[in-house]
N, C-alpha and C positions, 0 to 999 in steps of 0.2 A: 196922717196929717201931712199935707204937702205945702212946702214953702220954697219958692224958687226952683232950683234943680234938685232939692232934697225931698225925700219922703220918709217920715218917721213911722215905724210900725211897732205895735206892742200886742202881746197875746198872753192870756192867763187861763189856766185850766186847773180844776180841783175835783178829785174823784174819791168816792168812798164806796168800796165794794164790800158789803157786809156778808159775813158768814160764807165766804167763797173759798176760804183756805182751811183745810182740815188738818189739825195737828194730831197725828196718831199717837205721838209720845204722851201728850197730856189729855188725849181723847176730848178735845174741844175744837170748836170752829173759831176762826179769827177774822177780824176786819183787816182789810188792806186799803191803805189811803196813800194818795200821792198828789203832789202839787207841782205844776210846771208853769214857768213864766219865761217869756222871751221879749227882747227888745232889739229892734233893728233899725238900720238907716240905709236907704238907697240913695245913690247919687246918679242922676241921669246925665250922662256925658253927651248923648245925642238922642235922636228919636229911637234908635235901635240898639244903643249900648248903655249899660248901667253897671256901676260898681256897687257892691253891697257889703255890709258888716252886720253880723247877727250874734247876739249873746243869749244863751239859754241856760236856765238853772232848773234842775229836776230834783225834787225831794220826795222820797218814797219810803214806806215801811220796809224794813228788811224782812225777808222770809226765813232767815236763819241768823245765828249769832256770830258766824265767822266773818272776818274782814273781807274775804273774797266774795261774799254774798251781798255786799252793799249795793244799793240801787240809787244812791245819791250821786249826781254828777253835774258838772258844769262844762260848757263848751262854747267855742267861738267859731264862726264861719267868716271867711273873707273871700270874696270872689268877684268875678266880672261875668256879665251875661251879654251876649250879642245875638240879636234875632236876624236870621238870614232871610 
């Protein structure tokens, strides 16, 4: 959605991959699900230059029980793009 020099952006994704992960320990297959959403804002400084801010949140099933295997994360992007 554009208003003035600003453009608002949003995205959402939801996926379910059934029976794609095989658990040898329990001899069963498992579902793997994840959800991602993003929200961003662009500011057009000129025809060729814009600044942007983006936030993304990703939530996914863990494939193991250990903390280092977590697939949930959040992140920010801040930048500027100039077209030559």
